[in-house]
N, C-alpha and C positions, 0 to 999 in steps of 0.2 A: 504493500500500500504506500509506504514511504517513497519507494522508487517511482511509483506512478505520479505522486505529488511533485517530486523533484523534476520529472520529465515534463509535466504540464507547466510547472513554474518556469523552467528553462525555455519551453516553447513560447510562452507569452512574453518572456523577456526579449526573445529574438524576433518575434513576429507580432505585428500590430493586427488588431481585429479588422481594421479598415485598410489593410495593406493593399488589397486588390483595387479598392476605389482610388487610393492615392496613385498607384501605378497606372491605372487607367487615365487619370487626369494628366499625369506626367506625359504619357504617350500622346494624348490629345494636343498638349502644348508643343511638344518637341516635334512630332510628325504630322498629327492630324490637321492642324491649321495650314501647314505648308502644302499638304496634299489637296486640301480644299481649294486653296489659291491656284494651284496648278491646273485644276479642272477648268478654270476660266482665266487662264493666264494672259489672254489677249483681248482687249476691248477695241472694237472697230466701230466708231460712230457713223451714223448714216449722213449727218450734216457736218461737213468739214469746211475749214477756212478757204477763201478764194485762192486761186493759183496753186492749190495743193491737190495732187491726184490720189495719194495714199496717206492715211493718217492712222496710226496705231498707238494705243497706250498699253504698255506691257507691265504686268505685275510679277515681281520676282521674289527675292528672298524675304522671309518674314522672321522677325526676332521679337521675343517677349522678355522684358526686364522684370526686376522684382518690384513689389508694390511701392509706390511713392505718392506724395501729396504735393499739390501746388497751393501754397498759401496765398492770402489776399494780396501780399506785396510782390507776388510773382516768383518767390523763392521755391526751390524744389528740395525735398528731403525724403528719406525713407520713413515709412509708417509701419507700425507694428499692430497686430490684431487688437490688443487691448485698447489702444488709442481710438481705433475705428469703432469699437463698441461704445466707448464713452462719449465720443463726439458724434455718434449716430451717422457715420459715413460708410461708404462701401470700401472694403479691402480689395483693391483691384490693381492690376498691373497694365502698363501701356503696351500696345502692340504696334510695332513699327514695320513698314514694308518698303522695299526698294521699288520705285516706280520710274519707268523710262518712257520717253515719247519718241516715236519713230515717224519721221515725215519723209515720204518718197524714198523709203528704204534706208534713210540716214538717221542715226540716233542724235537727237537735238538737245534733249533735256533729261537729266538723271537726278533724282533726289530721294531722300529717305523720309517718308511721311508717316505721321501718327494717324492710324486709321480707326483707333478706338481703344477702349479699355476692357479687360476681361477680369471678372471676379476670380480671386486666387483661393484655392483650397488650402486650408490650414494643414501644415506639416508636409506639403508637397515640396518638390525641388525648387519651386518658384516663390516659396514662402520664407520670410526672414527667420522663422522658427526652425527651419530645417537644419539639422545637425547640432542644435543647442542641447546641452546637457541639463540636468536637473536645476543646478544653480542659475544657469543662464536663463532658463524658462521662468523661474521665480523672479529674477531681476526684471524681466520684461512684463511682469504682471500676469503670467500664465500658470495654470494648474499643471504641474509636471506629469500628472496621471491622465490628462486630457488626451485622447487618441488623435484628435484632428479629424480630417475627412469631411469637413463642412465648410460653408462660406459665410461671410459677413456682408449683408446688404442693408444699407441705411441703419447700421447698428444692430440689426436682427441677425441671429444665427440661423442659417437656412441649410437644410440637408436635401440632396437630390436622392429620391427614392429609386432603388434598383427596380428595373422593369423586366418581368418574365414574359417571353414571347416565343412563338414557334420558330424553329430554326429555318433560316432562309437557305435557298439553293439546295434543298434536300427533298427528295421525292417521298411523299407519304400517300399510301393507298388506303382508302377508307370506304366503308359501306355507305352508299347513298340513301338518304331517307326520302328524297323526292326525285322525280324524273324517272325515265324508263331505264336508265343504266343502273345495274345493281351495285357496281363498284366504280369509284372514280380515283384517278391518280392526280394529286395536287402538288404543285411546286410553286413556291414564292421565289421568283428570280430577283435578286437584289444586287444592284451595283451603284454605289454612291447614293444619290438621293432618289434613284428609281427603284421601286419595288412593285413588280408586276405578277399578279397571280395567274398561273397556268393551270387549266383543268383538262385532263384527258379522259374521255368516256367512250363507252361502246353502246350504241343505240340498238333498238330492236332489229334493225336491218343488218346488224352484224358489223357495220362499218365503224371504224375508230375515228373520233372527232376531237379536235383540239380547240380550246377557246382561250383567248387572251386579248386584252384591250378591245379594239374594234373588230377583231377577228372572232366572230361568234360561230362556233361549231363548223369549223373548216375541216374537211377530211385530212387527217394527219399525213397520209401518203403524198397528197398533192403538195403539202408544205415541205416534206422531205425532198421531193423532186425539184421543187422551186429553189432549194438550197444547194443543188448541184449533184445530189446522189440519185441518179436517174434510173439506173438498171434495176429491174425487179429482183434479179438474182442477188445483187449486192445488198439491197434493202433487207431481203430475207436472211442473208448471212449475218448482217449486223444486228438484226433483231435477236437471232439465236442461231449459232452454228452447231448446237447440240440437239435441238429438237425443232421440228417444223410445226408451227402453230397454224391450224386451218383458218383461224380468224384473220390472220394477216393476209391470206390468199383472197379472202372476201374483199378486204380493203384495197388490195393490189388490183383485183379485177374491176373494181369500181373506178380506178384511175388508169385503166388500160389505155385510154386514148391519149394520155399525156406522155408522149414519146421523148420530148426534149424539155430542157429547163425553161425555155421560153413558153412552151405550151402550158406548163404547170403554173408559171407566173401569171399568164393570161387568165387561167381558170381561177386562181386565187383572187385576182383583181375583180373578176365578175362577182365572186362570192362576197367581197367586202364593199362592192358598189362603187368602184372607180371606173368612170366612163370618160376616158380621154384618148387622144391619139396613142397608137400602140407603143411607141418608144417611151413617151412620157409615162404611160400607164405601167410599163414594166419597171422603169426606174423608180417610180413611187412605191411599188410593192417591195422591191429590193431594199429601198431605204427604210421602210417600216419594219421589214423582217430583221434588218441589221439592228435597228434601234430598240424594238419592243419584244422580239422573240429571244428568250433566254439571254438577256443582256449581260449576265454574270460571266458567260463564256467569252464574250467579246462583242464589239460593235463594228469590227472591220470586215471588209470583204473576205479576207483570208479565214475568218472564223466561221463562215457559213457551213463548211463541210463538217466541222466539229459539232455544230448545232444539229445537223442532220443525224450524226452518230448518236448524239444525246437523245434525240427524239426516238430513235430505234430502241435504245435501252429503256426509255420511258414506257414504250409499248410492251417490251418484254416484262417489265416489273408489274404492269397491270394484268397481263395475261397469266403470269405466275400465280397471282392471287386468285383471279377469276376461274382459271382452268386447272391449275396444278394443286389448288387447295392450300397454298401457303397462307399463313395467318396475316390478317390485315395489320397495318402499323398502329401502334398505340401512341396517340397524340400526347398522352399524359406521362409517357416515359421520359425521364429527364435527358436522355440522349437526343431526344427530338426537340428539346427546349434550349433557349439561349437566354442568359441574363445580361441585360444592358446596364452597364455601370455608368458612373458619372461622366467619364470621358466619352463613351458612346452617345450618351444623351446630348452632351455639349457639341459633338460633331454635327448632329441633326440641326441643332439650334444655330450654330455658327454658319453652316452651309446656306441656310435660307436667308439669314440676315446679311451675309456677304453679298448675296445676289441682290438684295434690296439696296445695299450701299453702291454696288456697281451700276444699277439702274439709275440711282440718284446722281452719280458722277456723270453718266451719259446725258441725263436731263440738264444738269447744270452746264455742261460743256456746250451742248447744242443751243441752249438758250443764250449763252455768251457769244457764240459764233453768229447767231442770227442778229444780235444787237451790234456786232462788230467790235465787241469789247474784250475779246479773248486775248490774254497775254501769257498766262502760265497755267500749267495743269495743277499746280499746287493748290490753287484757290477752289477747285471743284470738289475736293475731298472734305466732307463734313464728318469729322471723327465722332461728334456727339450723336450722330444717327445710330451707328453700330452699338455704341456704348449704352444708349438709352433703351434700345430694343432688347439687347441681351439682359440688361439689368431688370427691365420690366418683366420679362418671361421668368427669370429666376426669382423675382420678388413675389409674383402672383401664382406661379406653378402652372401657367397655361403654356403648353408646349406645341410645336408643330404637329399636325395630324389630329387637331382637336382633342388632345389629351390634357386632362386636368389633374391637379394634385401631385405633379411630378416633383415640385419643390415645396417643402413644408418647414414651418418653424420647428427647430429642434426641441425635443422634449427634455426639459431640465428638472423634472420632478425629483429625480435622484440619479445617481451615477449609472445604475443598472438600466433605468429607463432611457438614458442617453445612448448607452451602448446598443440597446435593443433597437432604437430608432435608426441608428447608423447602419444596422444590419438588415433592415427591412427589405422585403421583396414583394412587389405587387403584380398581380395579373392584369392584363388589359381587358379581360372579360367583364361584362356588366354584373354588378352585385345584385341587381334586381331580377335577373334571370336565374333559372334553376341550376344548370350546369353541374349536375351531381358528380360526374366523373372528374371534372376539373377540381372540385372541392375536396374530393376524397384523398386520404393519405395513400401515397403510392410507394411501393417497395424501393424505388430508386431515389426517394427523398432521404433515405438513411445515410447519415454522415454529411449530407448536403444541406438539408433544411431541418429546422427544429420540429419534432413531432408533436409538441405540446403548444407552443406559443402561436396562437391565432385567435382573433377576436370572436366573440359570440355574435349571433345575429346574421344579417344579410351578407357581410363580407367574409364569413367563416370559410376558411380554406383558400380564399383568393388573396388574402393578405397574410404573408408568411414571414418567417425570419430565418436567416442563415444559421446553420449550426456553428458552434464556437470554433471547431477545428476545420471548418470548410475553407477550401482554397479555390479561387476562380482562375482558371488558366486563360491565356490569351489565344484567341482563335488562330491568328495568323502564324504565331510561333509553332502551334501544334500542326498546322497544315504543312509547314516546311519540314518538320521532323518526320511526319508520316510519309511525305514524298521521298525523303532521303532513304527511309527504311525500305520502301517499296522498290526504289531504284537499286538498292544493294542486293535485293533478293531476285532481281531479274526483270523489273519493269522497264520497258523501252519507251522513251519519250519520243513521239513521232513529230 
């Protein structure tokens, strides 16, 4: 018993309860912001100054410093969390970005601009408390036992609640409660800000149909052929080279007239109601397939064939359940869930608000050009816009996607209540609906979620807490490890 106590004591000395949240926030600041900026690195205005044929504003390197305050006399100095609490201000750090202007292919102006301020998580790498020992924390007015992992907005301590959601980019076959298809294969394809649900189903006529965005129940074989995998024999082989499924033959026979990629594209164009000249029509269909069909695989022309292979495997997965009797996927199994931490939630928030800032820059630029008053790109950046929008979302808890209650005032009833609040996990499901399976305790919760701590009443089972020894891994690092293991045992990357 004493050995167990020593081990647990050592574990909590070396590991913070909110370590995953702090690492997630650090990842967002170090990599996440830069990746979001790179998604829209070039701004091309539609209205440009006279005697100019090409005008580009390029957004480059982003840097975040530690929290500071600008006093009334204009002086700048570092600010610590306790001062932010007492003075009822936000503990935030400035974000700087390198901006360059290119006129007719020549770089004319380069500067480092303040684009806004981001609230800083206590005890993260960008907090002044990082690395301070017990005496140093006491000197700065902090409780040495406080774990951090929260923010200070207008003097209030706010915590971002971890969100539990179904895993993206993963096929889940489930029993259909409505419609003529007994089983459906669902996949949420996510890339950046895009998250598109794909539904594969087999109707009474035996034909397999795929639905996503404006593509409603399009025969999946026609989409595979439109992506460049035209030969029926190859489609059959990529679905399964071990067993021939008769249901695939039905779908292949239905698309027997589609001999070439162009025939398939024209058929898909008719199905989604594009009525334009042939060349324009085919180009529009290809553009939509690149952008909206399985975007997580890629959005380039070269990725089309890989999308075709993925659709073949999607068909195989559905038929294995409907014909071979393999069990349907359990949505409540924690392998099919992902927990979005503070960093992931801030990525969603920053992406949308950076887009608002870029649109505002474009508007300001074009307005000045129309008036003939444009002199420098520096004056079109309003840093208060990004700051106020991020601060507003974190102060109210209203998040992109009409989600409410993501940010909450931290519970300071006692120390245990605070730790509990920092470890909370909420489901996106509505608490007013039954959702019996989602509320039930699942075997895979063991060691990950607390089996006891959940409120009574309507939110029971939907509001949970992480187990004390739970560790949350980073998805990207796991993907790389798995890829290396598979390559070492013979996987060939085509």
